Every structure is written in structure tokens, then in C-alpha cells.
C-alpha positions as CSV (number, residue, x, y, z in Angstrom):
1,M,44.7,-22.2,11.8
2,G,45.0,-18.7,13.2
3,R,46.3,-17.5,16.6
4,E,44.0,-17.9,19.1
5,G,44.3,-14.3,21.0
6,V,43.8,-13.2,24.4
7,I,41.0,-10.8,24.3
8,A,37.8,-13.0,22.7
9,K,35.5,-11.8,20.0
10,H,32.6,-9.7,21.7
11,G,30.0,-7.6,21.6
12,G,27.8,-7.8,18.0
13,Y,25.1,-8.1,20.5
14,R,22.8,-5.9,17.8
15,K,22.8,-8.6,15.3
16,L,21.5,-11.6,17.9
17,K,17.8,-12.4,17.4
18,S,17.6,-12.9,20.7
19,F,18.3,-8.5,21.5
20,Q,16.1,-7.5,18.9
21,V,13.0,-9.6,20.2
22,A,13.9,-8.3,23.9
23,Q,14.3,-5.1,22.5
24,L,11.3,-4.8,20.4
25,V,9.6,-6.7,24.3
26,Y,10.8,-3.3,26.0
27,D,9.3,-0.9,23.5
28,V,5.9,-3.5,23.5
29,T,6.0,-3.0,27.6
30,V,7.0,0.9,27.9
31,R,3.5,1.4,25.6
32,F,1.1,-0.9,26.9
33,C,2.3,0.5,30.6
34,E,1.6,3.8,29.3
35,R,-1.4,2.5,28.3
36,Y,-2.9,-0.2,31.2
37,I,-1.1,0.3,34.0
38,E,-1.7,3.0,36.4
39,R,1.1,5.9,36.3
40,Y,2.0,5.7,39.8
41,S,1.8,1.9,40.3
42,R,4.5,-0.3,41.5
43,T,3.8,-2.5,39.0
44,R,4.5,-0.2,36.4
45,D,7.9,0.3,37.5
46,Q,9.2,-2.9,37.7
47,M,7.1,-4.3,34.2
48,V,9.4,-1.5,32.4
49,Q,12.5,-2.4,34.5
50,A,12.2,-6.3,33.9
51,A,11.9,-5.3,30.3
52,R,14.9,-2.7,30.3
53,S,17.3,-5.4,32.4
54,G,16.5,-8.2,29.4
55,V,17.6,-6.1,26.8
56,Q,20.8,-4.0,28.6
57,N,21.6,-7.9,30.3
58,I,22.0,-9.4,27.0
59,A,24.2,-6.0,25.4
60,E,26.4,-6.5,28.9
61,G,27.3,-9.8,29.1
62,S,28.0,-9.6,24.8
63,Q,30.6,-6.8,25.7
64,A,31.7,-9.1,29.0
65,A,32.8,-12.1,26.5
66,A,36.1,-9.9,25.6
67,T,38.0,-11.3,29.5
68,S,34.8,-13.3,30.9
69,K,32.9,-16.2,29.4
70,K,31.3,-16.8,32.6
71,T,30.2,-13.1,33.4
72,E,28.7,-13.0,29.9
73,L,26.7,-16.9,30.6
74,K,25.3,-15.1,33.8
75,L,23.9,-12.1,32.4
76,T,22.8,-14.4,30.0
77,Q,20.7,-15.5,32.5
78,V,19.5,-12.5,34.1
79,A,18.3,-11.4,31.1
80,R,16.2,-14.7,31.1
81,A,15.2,-14.5,34.5
82,S,14.4,-10.6,33.7
83,L,11.8,-11.9,30.8
84,E,10.4,-14.6,32.8
85,E,9.8,-12.1,36.0
86,L,7.7,-10.2,33.4
87,T,6.3,-12.1,32.0
88,L,4.2,-14.0,34.6
89,D,2.8,-9.5,35.7
90,Y,1.7,-10.1,31.9
91,E,-0.4,-13.1,33.6
92,D,-1.1,-11.5,36.5
93,F,-2.7,-8.4,34.5
94,L,-4.9,-11.0,32.8
95,R,-5.7,-13.0,35.5
96,Q,-6.1,-10.0,37.9
97,R,-9.1,-8.5,35.4
98,G,-10.7,-11.6,34.1
99,L,-9.3,-11.5,30.5
100,R,-8.1,-14.4,28.5
101,L,-4.7,-16.1,28.2
102,W,-4.1,-17.1,25.3
103,P,-3.2,-21.3,25.8
104,K,0.0,-23.1,23.8
105,D,-2.0,-23.7,21.1
106,E,-4.0,-20.7,20.0
107,P,-3.9,-20.1,16.5
108,W,-3.2,-16.1,16.7
109,R,-0.1,-16.8,18.5
110,Q,1.6,-18.2,16.0
111,Q,-0.7,-15.7,13.1
112,L,1.4,-13.2,14.9
113,I,5.0,-15.0,14.9
114,D,4.2,-15.1,11.4
115,R,4.1,-11.4,11.2
116,R,7.8,-11.0,12.1
117,C,7.3,-7.5,13.3
118,Q,10.0,-5.3,13.7
119,T,8.5,-2.7,16.1
120,A,5.9,-1.8,19.0
121,D,4.0,0.3,16.0
122,E,3.8,-2.7,13.8
123,V,2.5,-4.8,16.6
124,A,0.1,-2.5,17.9
125,A,-0.8,-2.2,13.8
126,W,-1.3,-5.8,14.2
127,I,-3.9,-5.6,17.1
128,I,-6.1,-3.1,15.4
129,L,-6.2,-5.9,12.7
130,V,-7.1,-8.5,14.9
131,S,-9.6,-6.5,17.1
132,G,-12.0,-6.7,13.5
133,H,-12.3,-10.1,13.7
134,Y,-11.6,-11.5,17.6
135,G,-14.4,-12.9,19.0
136,P,-15.3,-15.1,22.6
137,P,-13.1,-18.4,22.5
138,A,-15.7,-20.4,20.7
139,Q,-15.3,-18.3,18.2
140,Q,-11.3,-18.4,18.0
141,A,-10.7,-21.9,17.2
142,Q,-9.5,-20.6,12.7
143,P,-9.2,-17.0,13.8
144,A,-9.3,-15.1,10.1
145,T,-6.4,-14.9,8.0
146,L,-4.9,-11.8,8.1
147,P,-3.7,-9.5,5.0
148,S,0.3,-9.6,5.1
149,K,2.0,-6.3,5.7
150,S,2.2,-5.6,1.9
151,T,-1.6,-6.0,1.7
152,Q,-2.1,-4.0,4.8
153,S,-0.7,-1.5,3.2
154,T,-3.5,-1.0,0.7
155,Q,-6.1,-1.5,3.3
156,S,-7.4,-0.2,6.2
157,T,-6.6,-1.3,9.1
158,Q,-9.2,1.0,11.3
159,S,-11.6,-1.8,12.4
160,T,-12.7,-0.9,16.2
161,P,-15.2,-2.7,18.6
162,S,-18.2,-0.7,18.6
163,T,-18.9,-0.5,22.2
164,M,-17.1,1.4,24.8
165,S,-17.1,-1.3,27.3
166,T,-16.0,-4.1,24.1
167,K,-13.3,-1.4,24.1
168,S,-12.2,-1.5,27.9
169,T,-11.4,-5.1,27.2
170,L,-10.6,-6.1,23.8
171,Y,-7.2,-4.3,23.0
172,P,-5.8,-4.1,26.5
173,E,-6.4,-8.7,25.9
174,L,-5.1,-8.3,23.2
175,S,-2.2,-6.0,23.5
176,A,-1.0,-8.3,26.9
177,N,-1.4,-12.2,25.5
178,A,1.0,-9.9,22.2
179,A,3.6,-9.1,24.7
180,L,3.6,-12.9,26.3
181,V,3.7,-14.5,22.5
182,L,7.0,-12.2,22.0
183,L,8.4,-12.6,25.5
184,A,7.9,-16.3,24.9
185,V,9.8,-16.4,21.9
186,A,12.7,-13.9,23.4
187,C,13.1,-16.8,26.2
188,A,13.0,-19.4,23.7
189,L,15.9,-17.8,22.0
190,L,17.5,-16.9,25.5
191,D,17.7,-21.2,26.6
192,R,19.3,-22.0,23.5
193,Q,21.3,-18.9,24.1
194,V,22.6,-20.0,27.7
195,A,22.8,-23.7,26.6
196,R,25.4,-23.0,23.8
197,L,27.4,-20.2,25.8
198,A,27.4,-23.3,28.4
199,E,28.7,-25.9,26.2
200,D,31.5,-23.4,24.8
201,F,32.4,-22.8,28.3
202,E,32.6,-26.5,28.7
203,Q,34.6,-26.5,25.8
204,T,37.3,-23.8,25.8
205,G,37.1,-22.5,29.3
206,G,37.3,-18.9,29.9
207,F,40.2,-15.8,29.9
208,T,42.6,-18.0,32.5
209,E,42.5,-20.7,30.1
210,R,42.2,-18.5,26.6
211,L,45.3,-17.0,28.7
212,Y,47.5,-20.3,29.2
213,R,46.3,-21.5,25.8
214,V,48.2,-18.1,23.8
215,R,51.4,-17.8,26.2
216,K,52.2,-21.4,25.2
217,Q,51.4,-20.6,21.2
218,K,54.0,-17.9,21.3
219,R,56.8,-20.3,23.2
220,G,56.3,-22.6,20.5
221,Y,55.3,-25.4,22.1
């Protein structure tokens, strides 16, 4: 068994699934706010900042792990809290405009998760594709099976609503719900990450405990 170092493994946050999904949420939120939230609205600034905070605190926490597991845990929790705040903002957006909030068992939710979008452009393409099949709640129990990404590349996805009134509510509703699905994934990943970090901290302690163990190893006892 190798010797333990004073500086713990840290960084590597870009490989964390939580960071990747949070970054996608950030990109989607910036685009969403540019299109659907008034330019000088305080809500717009708050939503973008909350999304950014989620990303930045995951990264900062990962780097802080070098010398402080406690700080890593704290910053990861801050990231989780920021994304919870953003979740409420999206829910408020839907409620205040009389738009539909997808329930937990909404089939479109799983279809988006299965899509495994990696960029805001891919999320936008999915929304355009869904818009051609999206109808009133009574018609949404069994959504149409959408083509896969590979199939989609050979098909036209420009299925748009036929009326301006539909356009004004359809895309905001789909976009906000899509963001909420991604947020739910990011929050679930962070919940697991926080639980793991807490368990590691309980078992191995922080920098002080690690320093003590390293000095003990150096002295040979």
C-alpha cells in the first residue's frame, strides 16, 4: 500500500457528471433568459447567477479538496442550494404564466433524460422536435416516440406551431420544463455526491488528520 500524501487528490471536476449536467443547465438557462425573461429584469440576473453558481462551486469545491474536505463538502452543498433556487425560478415562471408544469411521471421527462443531450443546441433541437407532437395534457399520456439523434440528422426537425398564440406559450413551456428535467438530474447527482463526501469525511477526516497520518508514516510508527 502506497504512502498517503499530504495533498489529497483534487480537481478533475470536468469529469464529474454533476459538473457536466450543471454546465449544461447554465448554458440552457442563459439561452432561456435571453429569450423569455425581460432584459432588465432582476429575475433574469438571479437565474443566470444561480446557474453559474452551481457550476462554479462544484469546480471550486473540487479544487479545494486538496487541503480541505470540509470546504469541498460545503461548496458542493452551496452548488446544490443554487440549483434548488434556480428550480424554484423555473417553476415560478410556469405558474405565473399559467403554463403546465410536468409531473414526476410525465413521459416527456424520461424521453429527454434518455436523449442524453450534451449541449444547449441539442436540447433546443429536442424541444423543436417535441413541439410537433406536443398537445393538451389529455393527449400527452403516451407521447410519440421521437427519432434518435442519428435518425434525426437525416430528418427535418422544423415542426413549428401553426399560430402565433401557440408559439408564444408552447416553446416557453417546453423550454422551462426541459430545464427543470436537467435540474432534477443535476440535483440528484449532487445529492449523491454530497452523501459520498460526507461519508469520506467521517471515515478519513480532513487535512489535519491526513497530516498527522503522513507525519506518523514518516517517523515509521
